[in-house]
N, C-alpha and C positions, 0 to 999 in steps of 0.2 A: 359562362362568367362565375371571377371572381368573388366570392360576399365576402364582405370583415362583418366583425362580433366585437365588443368593447369587453377587454376582460376588468370584470368587480376592482372595482379601486386600487388602481396600478397605476398609479403616476407618475415611476418610473422616472430616473434621472432625470430626461429632457422633457416633462410631462406632457408627454403627448399618453395617452396610455389607449391607442389603437394599433393593436393586430391586425393582422394578415391568418385567414384558418389557413390552415396547409393541412386537416385531419382529412382528405379524400384522396393526396399525392399519396400516404401513409399503406395505406391498403399492400397487402400480401411485403410488406415489409419486416426488418427484425423491429419487434414492440418495446422499439427506447423509451418512447413517452410514456409506455407502462412503467416503465425502471425509474423514471422522473418522478412520475407521479411516488410512485408505491418506497423512492426514498423520503419526498416531504410525509406523506402517511405514515409511515416505519416510525423516523425520527418523531414524529407528532404524537405517537402512541406512548414509545418507550417515555420519552420526557414527563407524561399526562397531561399536557395541555387542551385546552379548548382550540378549537377555532382559535375564536377570536388573541386565546394567551400569546399561541403561538403564532398569528401574523405581527402584534408588536413584538415581540420574540425579534424574529426574522425580520423585522422594521429594523430597530435597533441595528442590525448583522449587517446588511447594505444599506442603510440610508436611505431608503424614501419609501413616502407611507406603501402600507398592506395592509387589507384588511379581513376580517372572517372569509369574506364573499370568496374571495381570492384565493384562501387558504383550499379550500374545499372545492372549492372551480379546476385547482390544477391537485387534486386526490382522488375529483373527480373523471379524471385522462386526459387534464391539456399538461402540456409539458410548460415548468417553473422556469424560468430562467435560469442562466445559468449563476450567477449568485447566490438566490436562494439554493438549487442546488446544493451545492457547494457548502453552503452555509448550516443544511440541512443534517446533510451527511454530516459533517465535522459537528454538528448539538446534539445528536443522539449519547455518543459513547460508548458505545452496546452495537450484537446484531441487529442490522437494518433486516427484513424480512422481502425478499425478490419474489419478484411473479416467476412463476412454474418458465424459468428457457434452458437448464438445462434437466428436465424429467419432472416428475413427478415430486413437491417439496420445495421446491426453487432452491435456494441458496440462501445461505446467513455467510452476509460479511460486517465486523466489525471495523467502521473505519476511523485515523487517526489522520488529523484534517497534518499531521506534522510526526515525522518518526518521536525526534526530540523530545512528545507528549508523553512513550512510554516510558515506563520507570527500572531502572536496572534488575529487579524484583524479578520482572515480564518475560525480560530480556532472558533472566537465569532460567526463570520456570520452562520454559516452551522444550529447553536442551537435558535440563535435570530429565535423569532418569529414563533418558532414548534403551528401548530394543536395539533399534534394528537401525532406523536411520538418523544419522543427525550431522544436519550441513550449517555452515558459517560461508556465506559467499555473499560478497563484496568489491566494492575497492579495496577497504585497509581491514577492514572491521577491528577498528581500535579500542571498544570498549570491550570487545568479548577478551580481543588478546590481554590487556594489560587489568584484567579485572583477576584479584587474586582467585576464588573460586573458580573458574574455569576449568584450571590443569586437571584438579580434582575428579569436574564433570565429566569433562572429556577421557581421562582416565577409566573412569570407571566405567563409562560407555563403550569404551575399546575391550576392556577387559572383558565385558560379560558379551563380548560379538559384535558389538550393535558400528556397522559402516560410521565410522566418522571422517567427514568431508570437510577438507579448509578448501576453499577456494578466492584469492583473491588478483586483484589488481595486480597484474609486472609493473614495478618500478621505474622502469628502463623502457618503460617502449611509451611513444606520443600519444597518446591518451591521459598517460598521468600527467605530463604538462598543461593539455588541454584544458585538462579536469581546472587546474590551477585557475589560468587563464580565466575559463567560465563564469569560477565564484568569485574572482576578484581578490584571490588568497593568492601573497608573494611564491615568487616561482621557486620549486622547491618542496612547499606545504606536504602534498598530498606524495610523492613520492616519497618523503623524507620519514611520515607517517605509516604509510606501504611498510621500508624497510624494515621499521619501530617494527610495526606486527607480526612478518617474518622471522624477523629473530627471537618474540618471544615464541613466536607456535613450535619455530624447527628445535626451541630449548623442551616445547612441551611431548614429540614427535624424537628423541632421545631419551626420553623418558617410554615413553609408549611408542615403542616406530611403527604401530596399528594403523596409527594417523595417516591422512591420507591429506598432503597438503600442493595445492597446484599455484598457477598462476597463469595467466589468463591475456590476452596483449589484444583484444577490439576494445572498442568507445563504450566505458562500462553505462547498461541499458537498469541494473534492478541489480538491489540486497534481497537474498531469500536467506531466512534464518528457518530451517526444517527439523524436528524434532519428533519424526515417527509420523500419526497424522497429521500436526499440528505447524501451519508455516504462519512468518510474517514477512509478508511484501511489499518493496517501497521500493516504486515504481522513481525511479530516478529522473525529475526537472533537471533539464538545461539551463547554466544560469543561476540556479536556484542552492543555498549550501545543503548538502547531505540530509544535514537533521528535519530542514525543513522541504522536504518531501512526504508526501504524503504514503502512511503506510495504512496494509491492511492484513486483518485478522481471517483467516479462513482455516475449515478443517478438510481432512477428507470426506468425513461421512456430511458436512454442511450444506460443504462445494463441493462435488467430486470433477466436475468440468472443470472448473478454475482452478484447484486442487493438481490438479492432469498436468495443463497443459505450462504450469510453473516447474513441475515435475521433468518432463521430456524436454524445457528448453536446459535445466539445467544438468540432462544428463551429457544434450547437445555440445557445452560450455565445457564444462567435466572430460567429454569424449579428446575437444580439440584444444587442452590445453598444456602445459610442457609440466614434467614431475620436477617439483625444489630437489637438487640435491642435496 
């Protein structure tokens, strides 16, 4: 028989505070509820708020009443609603500690609600002083292509033996046209940005031939910027502008499983891409 329990202090947009418990069905599955609970607990801890203070913050963000009991309820293991989960992740502005799902120690990931929230200095600092791996992978990576500091950063890295690889979307492939349609941009906007970026990176490569430059022709799914053991990963959300897609900062030490998966994805994309003439 299915039992019901009342979630404390959450009226919800529709005013119905009753939910059906599915705790017994979660046995033996991946601990997604624990992960979601850890987001709430980690965000409150990082902000240094009491449960009541954090409840007030969340209520203002999601637009319906939440009290301290609800926050403690979620932290104790009950999955928060999706909007609360996203608001918690965006609120922290620092690494959130997850339960150990990769092994001892768990993983630390710093979430940004939008790619545009990361400063230019942050984008450049992750690739400065790299010794082994420097990746710029995305659709156009226009910010890097047009930044006056980047040619010197790439030249220094390549000159020191670092593997510098730039991987962009082919401006002539159908996917580039589709992205403009998805984002509501005038036709040709993205292809023009990619061609401008390619021209800048090709100029850098003429000065430093060791820089690798390739294009891929499948629908873009992610941007990965790597500087040795650090990454900034932006999964592209279709119908969102790229600057509005969430971005996650992680390291090989704090999130080895996640880091390794993105590493393998990039290598596969690179191996199946076309070298620029």
